[in-house]
C-alpha positions as CSV (number, residue, x, y, z in Angstrom):
1,M,-13.4,1.4,-0.2
2,T,-10.3,0.8,2.0
3,L,-8.8,-1.6,3.7
4,A,-10.5,-1.9,7.9
5,V,-8.9,-1.2,11.3
6,G,-8.2,-4.5,12.4
7,T,-7.4,-5.9,9.0
8,K,-4.1,-8.4,8.1
9,A,-1.9,-5.5,6.3
10,P,-1.1,-7.5,2.8
11,N,2.6,-8.3,2.6
12,F,3.8,-7.2,-0.3
13,T,7.5,-7.4,-2.0
14,T,8.9,-4.7,-4.5
15,K,11.5,-2.4,-5.2
16,D,12.8,0.9,-3.4
17,D,14.0,4.2,-4.7
18,Q,17.9,2.9,-4.1
19,G,16.6,-0.4,-6.1
20,N,16.4,-3.0,-2.7
21,T,14.1,-5.6,-2.6
22,V,11.4,-4.5,0.1
23,S,8.6,-6.7,1.5
24,L,6.6,-5.5,4.3
25,S,7.5,-8.7,6.7
26,D,10.8,-6.6,7.2
27,F,9.3,-4.4,9.8
28,A,7.6,-7.2,11.7
29,G,8.0,-6.0,15.4
30,K,7.7,-2.4,14.1
31,V,5.1,0.0,13.5
32,V,5.0,0.9,9.7
33,V,3.3,3.8,8.1
34,L,1.9,2.9,4.9
35,Y,1.4,6.2,3.1
36,F,-0.1,5.8,0.1
37,Y,0.2,9.0,-3.3
38,P,-0.5,9.7,-6.6
39,K,2.9,10.9,-8.3
40,D,6.3,12.2,-7.3
41,D,7.1,15.8,-7.5
42,T,3.5,17.3,-8.0
43,P,2.3,19.9,-5.6
44,G,0.2,17.7,-2.9
45,C,2.4,14.9,-2.6
46,T,5.5,17.1,-2.4
47,K,4.0,18.6,0.4
48,E,2.8,15.5,2.0
49,A,6.7,14.2,1.9
50,Q,8.0,16.8,3.2
51,S,5.8,16.3,6.3
52,F,7.1,13.6,7.4
53,R,10.1,14.2,6.0
54,D,10.4,17.6,8.6
55,N,9.0,15.5,11.7
56,Y,11.3,12.1,10.8
57,T,13.3,12.6,14.1
58,E,10.2,11.9,16.0
59,Y,8.8,8.7,13.9
60,Q,12.9,7.4,14.5
61,G,12.0,8.4,18.0
62,K,8.9,6.2,18.3
63,D,10.8,3.2,16.5
64,M,8.5,3.7,13.2
65,V,8.6,3.3,9.9
66,V,7.5,5.1,7.1
67,L,7.0,3.9,3.4
68,G,5.7,6.1,0.4
69,V,4.4,4.3,-1.6
70,S,3.2,5.5,-6.0
71,N,3.0,4.1,-9.2
72,D,6.2,5.8,-10.4
73,D,9.4,4.1,-10.9
74,E,12.5,3.6,-9.0
75,A,14.3,6.5,-11.1
76,S,11.5,8.9,-10.4
77,H,11.2,8.7,-6.9
78,K,15.1,8.3,-6.6
79,M,15.0,11.6,-8.3
80,F,12.2,12.7,-5.6
81,K,13.9,11.9,-3.0
82,E,17.1,13.1,-3.6
83,K,15.2,16.9,-5.1
84,Y,13.2,16.9,-1.3
85,G,15.7,15.4,1.0
86,L,14.0,12.8,2.0
87,P,14.7,10.5,4.1
88,F,12.8,7.7,4.5
89,Q,12.3,4.9,1.6
90,L,9.9,5.0,-1.6
91,L,8.5,2.0,-2.5
92,A,7.9,1.5,-6.3
93,D,4.8,-0.1,-7.1
94,T,4.2,0.1,-11.1
95,D,1.8,-3.0,-11.7
96,R,-0.2,-1.6,-9.1
97,T,0.1,-5.2,-6.9
98,I,0.6,-2.9,-3.8
99,T,-2.6,-0.3,-4.8
100,K,-4.7,-3.1,-5.6
101,A,-4.4,-5.2,-2.5
102,Y,-4.4,-2.2,0.0
103,D,-7.7,-0.9,-2.2
104,V,-6.8,2.8,-2.5
105,E,-7.1,2.4,-7.0
106,M,-8.6,5.5,-8.4
107,T,-8.7,6.9,-11.8
108,Y,-8.5,10.5,-12.6
109,N,-8.1,11.6,-16.2
110,G,-8.1,8.5,-17.9
111,Q,-4.6,7.7,-15.7
112,I,-5.0,4.7,-12.5
113,Y,-2.8,6.5,-9.2
114,P,-3.1,5.7,-5.5
115,Q,-5.4,7.8,-3.7
116,R,-4.0,9.7,-0.7
117,V,-4.5,7.4,2.0
118,T,-2.0,6.3,4.9
119,Y,-2.5,3.1,6.9
120,I,-0.7,2.6,10.6
121,I,0.1,-1.4,10.6
122,D,1.8,-2.5,14.1
123,G,4.1,-5.1,14.8
124,E,1.9,-8.0,14.5
125,G,1.3,-6.8,11.2
126,T,-2.2,-5.8,11.9
127,I,-4.4,-1.9,10.5
128,T,-4.9,0.1,13.8
129,H,-5.9,3.3,11.4
130,V,-6.8,4.3,8.2
131,D,-6.8,8.0,7.3
132,D,-8.1,8.7,3.8
133,K,-8.7,12.2,4.9
134,V,-4.9,13.6,4.5
135,Q,-4.3,17.3,4.8
136,T,-0.6,17.1,2.9
137,A,1.0,20.2,4.9
138,T,0.3,18.7,8.5
139,H,-0.4,14.5,7.7
140,A,2.7,13.9,9.7
141,Q,1.8,15.7,12.7
142,D,-1.5,13.9,12.3
143,I,-0.2,10.6,12.5
144,L,1.9,11.0,15.4
145,A,-0.9,12.9,17.0
146,I,-3.1,9.8,16.5
147,L,-0.3,7.3,17.9
148,G,0.3,9.3,20.8
């Protein structure tokens, strides 16, 4: 069960695809689109990332931050980001701390992955929308439509 709308988003600190330390609190005052995906460089996850890439200028124009989260490590994220020209940060959740905090863990073939879930977090750190029925090819546009 995902976190509910109106819930304070759990803060976290982790490394991004460049090895930089990133915390949710770094983005106070901005809308954050925090999207969880199972694995780098897989068909559905690639479509979803490309959707955000292809619509990224609209997100920047609305002063929003896009953050992708999976259990892959920094090196995997870096290769995925470079391969597809992704302009946003990918966050390494190798110990699944963020995945657990946002209640999006799933087991598939005996392995634990994040579910495909996106949280929209307002500038005060409150969850304003949860999308757990992601359409990978149109996800970025779907989120923009929700945000208006």
